[in-house]
N, C-alpha and C positions, 0 to 999 in steps of 0.2 A: 905817642909821645911818652918818653920816659920821665918818671918823677924821681928826683934824687931822694936819698934816704933822709936828708935833712928836711926837704920839703914835705915828705910824707909824714915825718914826725910832727912838723908844724901843723899840718892839717888835722892830725889826730888830737893834738893838744887843743886846737881851736874847737873841734867838735865836742871834746870832753867838756869844754866850758860853755857850750851852747845850752840855753835854757831848755828844760824838758817841755814836751808838748803839753799845752793847757787844754783841759776839757771844761766846758761850762754846762751845767745842768740847770735848766729852768724848771723850778718846782712850783706847781700851782698852789698846793698846800704842803707844808712841811711840818711834820710832827717833831717837836722838841721835847723828849722825855725828861731831860734835866729840869726844865722849867714846868713841865706838865702843860705845855701850851701848843697852839697851832699857829704857824706863821703863814702868810700868803705872799704870793708874788716874789719868791726868793730866787736868787741866783747862787749856785754853789760852784766855786772855782776849784778845779783839781789840777794839781801839777804832779806828774808821775803817779805815785800811789797814795799821795796825801792830800787832804783838804787844805786849800790855801786860804780861802775866805768864804764867808756866807753872809748874805744880806740882800735887802731889797734894792733894786736899781743898781747893782754893781756893774761897772763897765766891763764888758767882755773883750779881752785882748784880741787884736787882729790875728786871724789865722787859727783861732781856737776851734776845737771840735765842739759843736753844740748838740746837746741832747735835750730835746723838747719834751718835758713831762708836765707842761703847764696845765694839762687837763686831768692830772692825776694827783694822788696823795703820795708823798715821798716820806719814807721813814728810814731810820738807821738800819743797817743790816741786823737781822734778828740773831739772838744767841740762845742756843739750847744748852742748858747746864747739866743735862744728864742724858748722854747718848752712849751707844755701843756700836760704833760704825764698823769696827774691825773684827766682828764675830762671824763674818761670812754671810751667806744667803739667808734671807728671812723666811720664816714659815716652817722650820723643821721641828719646832716644839721642844723636843727633848735635847738637852745639852750633850747627851751621850753621842749624838750624831757627830760631834766634833772628833770623836775617836776614829771615825771612818775616813778622815781626811788628813792630808799633810798640812803643816802650818802654811806652806806657800800657797796651797790651794785656797785656804781660808782667806788669806790676804787678797788674793786675786778676785775671789768672790765678793770682797768688800769694796772693790773699786767702784762699782755702780752705786753702792750705798752713799759714798761720798758725793758723787755727782748729783744724785736726786735730792740730797739734803741741801746742797747749795742752791739748786734750782728752785727749791721750795722757799727760798728767802733766808735761809740760815747761813750766814756768812762766817759765823764762828760757833764752835761747839766745845764744851768741856766733856771729853770722853772719859767715862769713869770705870774702865776695867774691861779686860778681855779674858776669855778662858785660857788662851794660849799666850803666855807672857810675851810682851814686847811687839806683838803684831800691830798694836795701835801706834807704837813709835815708828814702825816701818811705814805705815800708811801716812802718818803725819809728815814724815820726812819726804815721802814721794810727792805729796802735795806741795810742800815748800820748795822742792826742786823744780816744780813745774812738770813732772813726769805724768801726773794725772790731775784731774779737776776735782776740787772739793773745797770744803770750808776750811778756815783757819782752825786747826785742832790743838787743843791743850789736853794732854793725855796722862793717864795714871800708870801705864806700863804693865800693871798686874793688880790683882786684888791682894790685900793683906787680910788673911782669914785664919781661923783656928783649923786644926786638923778636922776634916770632914764637915767644916762649917759652911755658912752661907757663901755662895759664889765658888765653892770648891767643886771639882769634878767628882761627883758621887754617883752611886747607883750601879756600879760595875762589880764584878766578882772580887772577893777579898784577896785572891792570890795574883791579881793583875798588878804589875808595876807600871805606874804612869811615867811618861817622859818628863824631864825636868820642867818643861814650860807649863805643865798643868798643875804643879805644886810649888812654883817659884816663890809665891808670897806666903807660904804656910809658916805660922809662928805661934808659939805656945808659952811665951813668957815675955816680960818686959825687954830682956836683953835680946831675945830672938827677934822681937818686933823692931827694935832699934836697928838690928843688922839688916832687916829687910828694907827699912827706909833708906839706909846707907846704900844698899845695893841698887835700889830703884833710882836714887839720886845720881849714882854713877852711870847708870844705863840710860839716863835721859828723860826720866819722868818729869812732867810739869807740875804735878800735884800728887798727893797720896790718897788712895781710896782704901778705907778700912770698913769691915763689916762687923757691926757691934750687936746685931741680933740675927736670929734665923731669917730664912728667906722663903718667898713663895715659890720661886722657880729653881729650887735645889732639892734633889731627892734626899729623904731622911732628915729634912730640916723642919723647924717649927718657928714660924714668924713671930710667935709670942715669947720666944725664949731670949735670954741674954747671952751674948757671946763676947768674949774678951772682958777682962776685969777693968775696973776704973784705972788701976795702976798700969795695966798694959796700954790702955788708950792714952793715958797721960804720957807714957814713954814715947808713943808714936808721934803725938803732937809736938812734944818737946824736941825729939830728934829731927822731925821735919822742919822745925823752925830754924835749926842750925844751917839748913840748906836753902832757906828762903821759900820753903814749900808749904802750901796750905793743905789741910786735911778735910776730905769729905767722908762722912760716915753714913753708910747704909744702916738704917734702923727702923724696924717696925714696932718693936715692943716698947712699952713705957720706960722700963729701966734701961734698955739699950739706948733709947733716945736721951734720957737724962744723964747717963754716964758719959755719952759722947759730948753733950753740951758742957758738962762740968770739966771734961778734959780739955776743952778749948778748940773743938773743931770749927772750921769755917762754916760748914753747912751740914744739916741732917737731911739725908735723902729718904724720900717716902714719908717718914714721920707719921705713919699710918695710925698708930694707937696712942698718939701723944695725949697726955692728960693735962689737967689744969696746972699741976706743978711744972710739967714740961713746958707748957706755954709760957709760964712766968719766968722760968729759967732762960728760955730762948730770948725773951724780951730783955732780961737783965744782962745777958752776955752778948747781945747783938748778933746772935747766931741766925744764919739764913735757914729757912725751911724750903726745901726743893721737892715739892709734892706732885707726883705724876698722876693726876686724878683722871686722866682720860683712858689710860691703857687697860683698865678693867674691862672696857668694851671689847678689846681685842682678845684678851684672855678667854672671856666667856664665848666669844664667837669661834675662836679656834677650838674650844671645848666641844661646841656643837658639831664641828666638822671632824671631830676625832683626831685633831692635830695636837692636843694638849694632854700630857700625862694626867691620869686621874688623881694622883697624889698632889699635883700642882693645883688642880681645881679644888681639891679639899682644903689645901692651905689657903686658897683665895676666898673661900666661902665667907661671905658677909663683910670681908675686909674693905671692899671697894666703897660701899656706902659709908662705912665708918670713917674712912679716910676723907671722903668728900665733906662729911659733916664737920670733921676736925679742920679741914681747909677753911671752911666758913668761919669757924671760931678763931683761927689764926688771923684771918683778914680783919675780923672785928677787933681783935686785940692789937692790931697795928704792928704785927711782926714783920721783920724783913723776909721777903719771899721772892724767890727766883723761879724762872721758867725752866722746867725740866720734864722730859716726856718719857724717859726710859726707852728711847727710840731703839728698836730691834724687837720689842714686844709687839708693837704695831708695825705695819709696813713702813719701810724707809720713805721719807718724803711726806709723811702725813702729820708731821709735828704740829702744824698750825691748827689742827682740829681741836687741840686742847684749849685754845683761847676761848672758844664759846663756852666751854664747861667752866672755866675759871670765872667768867662773867656770871654764869648761871649760879655759881656758888659764892657770890659775894663781891667780887672785884668789879670796879668800874672798868670800862674799856681802856681808859688811860692807864690804870694800875696794871692791867694785864699786859699792855704794851711795855710799860716800864719794867715789868718783871723779866722781859726778854730783851731788854736794851740796857738802860742805865743801871738797874739793879743787878742784872747779870754781869755787867762789866765790873761793877763794884765787888761782887763776889769773887770774880776771877783776879781782882787786883790789877785790872787793865783799863781803868776809867780814862787814862790819858791816851789810850789807843783806839778804843771801840766804845759802842754804846750810845753815841749821839753823833750828830753831824756838826762838827765844830772844827775850827782851824787847828791844824796840827795832827788831827786823828787820821787813821786809815780811811781811804775813800771807799767805805762799805755802805751801800744804800740799796733800798728796794723801793718799788712803787706799785700801787694798786689802783684800780678804777674804783671810784666810790669813796666812802668815808668810814674807816674802821671804828671811829668813835661813835658812829651811829649804828653800824652793823659790823660787829667784830669779825664775823665769818668771812668778810671779803679778804682777810689775810690768808685764807685757804686758796686764794687764786692770785698768786703773785705774778705780775706781768713784766717786771723789770728787776734785774739783779746785777749789781756791781760789787765786786770785791777787789780791793787793792787798786782801784781805778780802772779795772778791766771789766767790760760788760760781758756777762755770761747768759743773760736772757733779756730780750727786749720785746716791746709790744709788736704784735703782728702788723 
């Protein structure tokens, strides 16, 4: 039977007006990080990729797809605010290994990183820099197009760093000329720094990452040093604000931390050697601390296996415990704190192992969960989209057997993952 063009157009118009398929999730226990509460017997209605309604005893529309998680604990999709998904394969230790690969090979090696991170329950990540500029933008866009599987990524595009500074490609012979993508973000004055922000905004960055102290995992660096002046950091934050971009500042040293806070950054990454004045400044300015207190274990383990350069191990000496003690101080001071693991230092997909350490060093299980949900969404400026299971937000959720408020380590064993209304992992 032939269908006329007019009839076919009518069918297409009718189908376009058809309501999207509804999914109903039955949640035995539902953690609401916004309220710091646990709800029972909830039904979550999802239409397309958004949450339509949440409540007890909601009527399930006829024909809806039903996902029964009534014997499980359901949480919002987790958010890691400090990842490096686009730096290629894990476990190579020395960043100089990047010089042995093409940029395209590094991106292709990163594809599994994205998938295992999502399957570990992290439906959103804030990726905070790559050695080869714009690789993270390519990975983000491939995920958004549906070419590959991974979390929702918000990316930095490149590091903004001083010549030879933290995050720069260092340790090679002085007469070697690096390709453009290895020194894309190099800046040495307020005006150069502004130009880099403008370039990153043009090239598609979602936020800006600046390094205001030396680093552990950079050759020739000193984590206790200050890098970038206050004036340079202020220029970066001001310029980023013109494009609606927030700034994350890597900082280990006390002065690097305090200068970043005074400049108005949204978050301080690591915050290892934060002192009492720094804690007070963070409280005053409402600055988030994003402290990766688990990855010390991975650095030391790689050192034992001979996979970590000796100068990196020297940089790291004693810093791990100091950072953990300062994490406890920050929790007691009631500072804003987000969940960030520096994923890439530890194997991809092991992000959730940090929860237990956060509880060990002072957080309640609910606070630890909030750091990776509602607080993380606030840091990203995306509270209307992610961070809790509420009407109008993206349908991002996970489920575990057991109660993470009684035993936080159950978050290391995610059994169900949904992102954007699509299921990527479900109970056996």
